[in-house]
C-alpha positions as CSV (number, residue, x, y, z in Angstrom):
1,X,62.6,-80.7,-33.8
2,X,60.4,-81.8,-36.7
3,X,58.6,-85.1,-36.5
4,X,59.3,-87.5,-39.4
5,X,56.1,-88.9,-40.7
6,X,55.5,-92.6,-41.3
7,X,54.7,-93.8,-44.8
8,X,51.0,-93.5,-45.5
9,X,50.5,-97.1,-46.2
10,X,52.2,-98.4,-43.1
11,X,50.0,-100.3,-40.6
12,X,50.6,-102.0,-37.3
13,X,48.8,-105.4,-37.4
14,X,47.6,-107.6,-34.5
15,X,45.3,-110.5,-35.5
16,X,42.3,-108.8,-37.1
17,X,43.1,-105.3,-35.9
18,X,45.1,-102.8,-37.9
19,X,46.4,-99.4,-36.9
20,X,47.3,-97.0,-39.7
21,X,50.5,-95.2,-39.0
22,X,51.1,-91.5,-39.2
23,X,47.4,-90.6,-38.9
24,X,47.2,-90.1,-35.1
25,X,48.7,-91.2,-31.8
26,X,47.1,-94.4,-30.3
27,X,46.5,-94.8,-26.5
28,X,47.4,-98.0,-24.7
29,X,45.6,-98.2,-21.4
30,X,47.4,-100.0,-18.5
31,X,45.5,-102.6,-16.5
32,X,47.5,-104.2,-13.8
33,X,45.8,-107.2,-12.2
34,X,48.6,-107.5,-9.7
35,X,48.9,-106.9,-5.9
36,X,52.3,-105.1,-6.2
37,X,52.6,-102.9,-9.3
38,X,54.3,-99.6,-8.6
39,X,51.4,-97.3,-9.3
40,X,48.1,-99.2,-8.9
41,X,49.0,-102.5,-7.4
42,X,46.0,-104.2,-5.8
43,X,43.3,-101.9,-7.2
44,X,42.2,-104.2,-10.0
45,X,43.0,-107.7,-8.6
46,X,39.2,-108.4,-8.4
47,X,37.7,-109.6,-11.7
48,X,34.8,-107.2,-11.7
49,X,37.1,-104.2,-10.8
50,X,39.4,-105.2,-13.6
51,X,36.6,-105.5,-16.2
52,X,35.0,-102.3,-15.1
53,X,38.3,-100.4,-15.4
54,X,39.0,-101.8,-18.9
55,X,35.6,-100.6,-20.1
56,X,36.2,-97.2,-18.4
57,X,39.5,-96.8,-20.2
58,X,37.9,-97.6,-23.6
59,X,35.2,-95.0,-22.9
60,X,38.0,-92.5,-22.1
61,X,39.7,-93.1,-25.4
62,X,42.0,-96.2,-25.0
63,X,42.7,-97.9,-28.4
64,X,44.4,-100.9,-26.7
65,X,44.1,-102.4,-23.2
66,X,47.4,-103.8,-21.9
67,X,46.9,-106.3,-19.1
68,X,49.8,-107.2,-16.8
69,X,49.8,-110.0,-14.3
70,X,53.4,-109.7,-13.0
71,X,54.8,-106.5,-11.6
72,X,58.0,-105.4,-13.3
73,X,58.8,-102.6,-10.7
74,X,62.4,-102.4,-9.6
75,X,63.2,-105.4,-7.3
76,X,60.1,-107.4,-8.3
77,X,60.0,-111.1,-7.6
78,X,59.3,-113.1,-10.8
79,X,56.1,-115.1,-10.8
80,X,55.7,-118.8,-11.8
81,X,53.7,-119.5,-15.0
82,X,50.6,-120.8,-13.2
83,X,50.2,-117.8,-10.9
84,X,50.6,-115.3,-13.7
85,X,48.1,-117.3,-15.9
86,X,45.5,-117.4,-13.1
87,X,45.7,-113.6,-12.9
88,X,45.5,-112.9,-16.6
89,X,43.6,-115.5,-18.5
90,X,40.2,-115.2,-16.9
91,X,40.2,-111.4,-17.4
92,X,41.2,-111.8,-21.0
93,X,38.3,-114.3,-21.5
94,X,35.8,-111.9,-20.0
95,X,36.9,-108.9,-22.0
96,X,37.6,-110.7,-25.4
97,X,33.9,-111.4,-26.0
98,X,32.7,-107.8,-25.9
99,X,35.5,-105.3,-25.9
100,X,35.9,-103.6,-29.3
101,X,39.6,-102.9,-29.0
102,X,42.6,-105.3,-29.0
103,X,43.9,-106.8,-25.8
104,X,47.6,-106.7,-25.1
105,X,49.4,-109.0,-22.6
106,X,52.4,-107.7,-20.7
107,X,54.4,-110.9,-20.3
108,X,57.8,-112.5,-21.0
109,X,56.7,-116.1,-20.8
110,X,55.7,-118.2,-23.8
111,X,53.3,-120.4,-21.9
112,X,51.4,-117.4,-20.4
113,X,51.3,-115.7,-23.8
114,X,49.9,-118.9,-25.5
115,X,47.1,-119.2,-22.9
116,X,46.2,-115.5,-23.2
117,X,46.2,-115.6,-27.0
118,X,44.0,-118.7,-27.0
119,X,41.7,-116.8,-24.6
120,X,41.3,-114.0,-27.1
121,X,44.3,-111.6,-26.7
122,X,45.8,-109.9,-29.8
123,X,49.2,-108.5,-28.8
124,X,52.2,-109.5,-26.7
125,X,54.1,-106.7,-24.9
126,X,57.5,-108.2,-23.9
127,X,59.8,-106.1,-21.7
128,X,62.8,-108.2,-22.9
129,X,62.1,-108.0,-26.6
130,X,61.9,-111.8,-27.1
131,X,65.4,-112.3,-25.7
132,X,64.5,-114.1,-22.5
133,X,62.0,-116.9,-23.4
134,X,63.2,-118.6,-26.7
135,X,59.7,-119.9,-27.4
136,X,57.8,-116.6,-27.2
137,X,58.5,-115.6,-30.7
138,X,57.2,-118.8,-32.2
139,X,54.0,-118.5,-30.1
140,X,53.4,-115.0,-31.2
141,X,53.9,-115.9,-34.9
142,X,51.5,-118.9,-34.7
143,X,48.7,-116.6,-33.6
144,X,49.5,-113.7,-35.9
145,X,49.8,-111.6,-32.8
146,X,51.2,-108.1,-32.7
147,X,54.5,-107.8,-30.7
148,X,56.0,-104.9,-28.8
149,X,59.8,-105.4,-28.6
150,X,61.1,-103.4,-25.7
151,X,64.8,-102.6,-24.9
152,X,65.9,-103.8,-21.4
153,X,69.2,-104.3,-19.6
154,X,70.4,-105.8,-16.3
155,X,72.8,-102.8,-15.9
156,X,72.9,-99.1,-16.7
157,X,76.2,-99.2,-18.7
158,X,76.3,-98.2,-22.4
159,X,78.9,-97.2,-25.0
160,X,76.4,-95.0,-26.8
161,X,72.9,-95.1,-25.2
162,X,70.7,-94.9,-28.3
163,X,73.1,-96.8,-30.4
164,X,73.1,-99.7,-27.9
165,X,69.3,-99.6,-27.7
166,X,69.1,-99.9,-31.5
167,X,71.6,-102.8,-31.5
168,X,69.5,-104.6,-28.9
169,X,66.3,-104.0,-30.8
170,X,67.9,-105.2,-34.0
171,X,68.7,-108.5,-32.3
172,X,65.1,-108.7,-31.2
173,X,63.9,-108.0,-34.7
174,X,66.1,-110.8,-36.0
175,X,64.5,-113.2,-33.5
176,X,61.0,-112.1,-34.4
177,X,61.4,-112.3,-38.1
178,X,63.4,-115.6,-37.8
179,X,60.3,-117.1,-36.1
180,X,58.0,-115.9,-38.8
181,X,56.6,-112.8,-37.2
182,X,55.6,-110.4,-39.9
183,X,57.2,-107.0,-40.0
184,X,53.8,-105.2,-39.9
185,X,53.1,-107.0,-36.6
186,X,56.1,-105.4,-34.8
187,X,56.5,-102.2,-32.8
188,X,59.4,-101.0,-30.8
189,X,59.7,-99.6,-27.2
190,X,63.0,-97.9,-26.0
191,X,62.3,-99.1,-22.5
192,X,62.0,-95.9,-20.4
193,X,62.6,-96.9,-16.8
194,X,64.2,-100.3,-17.6
195,X,68.0,-100.7,-17.3
196,X,68.5,-96.9,-17.3
197,X,69.2,-94.3,-14.6
198,X,67.5,-90.9,-14.6
199,X,69.9,-89.1,-17.0
200,X,69.7,-92.1,-19.4
201,X,65.9,-92.1,-19.3
202,X,65.8,-88.4,-20.1
203,X,68.4,-88.9,-22.9
204,X,66.4,-91.8,-24.3
205,X,63.3,-89.6,-24.6
206,X,65.3,-86.7,-26.0
207,X,66.8,-89.0,-28.7
208,X,63.7,-90.9,-29.4
209,X,63.6,-89.8,-33.0
210,X,66.7,-91.8,-33.7
211,X,64.7,-95.0,-33.2
212,X,62.7,-94.1,-36.4
213,X,65.8,-95.3,-38.4
214,X,64.4,-98.9,-37.9
215,X,61.3,-97.9,-39.8
216,X,58.8,-99.4,-37.3
217,X,56.1,-98.0,-35.1
218,X,57.3,-96.7,-31.7
219,X,55.6,-97.2,-28.4
220,X,56.5,-94.9,-25.4
221,X,55.8,-95.8,-21.8
222,X,56.6,-93.0,-19.3
223,X,53.4,-93.0,-17.3
224,X,53.9,-92.1,-13.6
225,X,57.4,-93.5,-13.7
226,X,60.2,-92.7,-11.3
227,X,61.9,-90.4,-14.0
228,X,58.9,-88.1,-13.6
229,X,58.8,-88.5,-9.8
230,X,62.5,-87.7,-9.4
231,X,62.5,-84.7,-11.6
232,X,59.5,-83.2,-9.9
233,X,60.0,-84.7,-6.5
234,X,56.5,-86.0,-6.4
235,X,54.8,-89.3,-5.4
236,X,53.2,-91.7,-7.9
237,X,49.7,-90.2,-7.5
238,X,50.8,-86.7,-8.4
239,X,52.7,-87.4,-11.6
240,X,50.0,-86.6,-14.2
241,X,51.4,-83.3,-15.4
242,X,54.9,-84.6,-15.6
243,X,53.6,-87.6,-17.6
244,X,51.7,-85.3,-19.9
245,X,54.9,-83.4,-20.7
246,X,56.7,-86.6,-21.6
247,X,53.8,-87.8,-23.7
248,X,53.7,-84.5,-25.7
249,X,57.4,-84.6,-26.3
250,X,57.4,-88.3,-27.1
251,X,54.7,-87.7,-29.8
252,X,56.7,-84.8,-31.2
253,X,59.8,-87.0,-31.3
254,X,58.1,-89.9,-33.1
255,X,56.0,-92.0,-30.8
256,X,53.0,-93.7,-32.5
257,X,51.6,-95.3,-29.3
258,X,51.7,-94.1,-25.7
259,X,51.2,-96.5,-22.8
260,X,49.4,-94.7,-19.9
261,X,47.5,-95.1,-16.7
262,X,45.5,-91.8,-16.9
263,X,43.8,-92.4,-20.2
264,X,41.4,-89.5,-20.4
265,X,44.0,-86.9,-19.6
266,X,46.6,-88.4,-21.9
267,X,44.1,-88.8,-24.7
268,X,43.5,-85.1,-24.5
269,X,47.3,-84.4,-24.5
270,X,47.7,-86.7,-27.6
271,X,44.9,-85.0,-29.5
272,X,46.3,-81.5,-28.8
273,X,49.8,-82.6,-29.7
274,X,48.6,-84.3,-32.9
275,X,47.0,-81.1,-33.9
276,X,50.4,-79.4,-33.7
277,X,52.8,-82.1,-35.0
278,X,50.6,-83.9,-37.5
279,X,48.2,-81.1,-38.5
280,X,45.2,-83.0,-37.3
281,X,42.3,-80.6,-37.0
282,X,38.8,-81.3,-35.5
């Protein structure tokens, strides 16, 4: 399936950073400062370990660092605002001074987002697409932050899977633009692993190109997820090759950003895939 190209002048904007669309695939490196995330929970709770890992991912090719303070694994227990802030904000403050790539915050809470943006973050990655906390859109707009709007659902029941995802994201877009978030500050995520069973996750990836109808950058997050584990019958630590397959296919089907744990490996996958689908030559 041929990949539709973004318009040459399109950019994704977050504060003073801009990402030209259609030129290459951008890598978002995952940094979980949590004790219970499904893949690397507990590894980067310590401040120094988190900072070191962020720098390592940048050296390996990360274009954005996405910091999460609350696990969103199946069955997770929601955190209060103060606990999530205590995990996230000091790390953002440390990194914002010297890191030369934008910092994304994986949160659904307006108060946490505001504190992180004040500390130097550039981008909000909301797994509920601004549809859970009514104040989050206004906070993002006030800081000129980039926003990732992700599809999510409390149940795996759909009339038409991609059609329903698009309807959900259109509602998120209305909320964003109604709050004053500029269109160039918005990217979309179909929500692999959220509110979908295995066959629905595979179908979402297979039909990713349909999401381009909304004319916005697309972020894909499949890294080490249970979709890969269930297909290959492998534990979290052995899902690199399966993740690589989904990253390559995702880029071919229209992804502009890929959110990953294994930055160095997936950067190589992205560069090779871009050479094929975008014609990028060394």
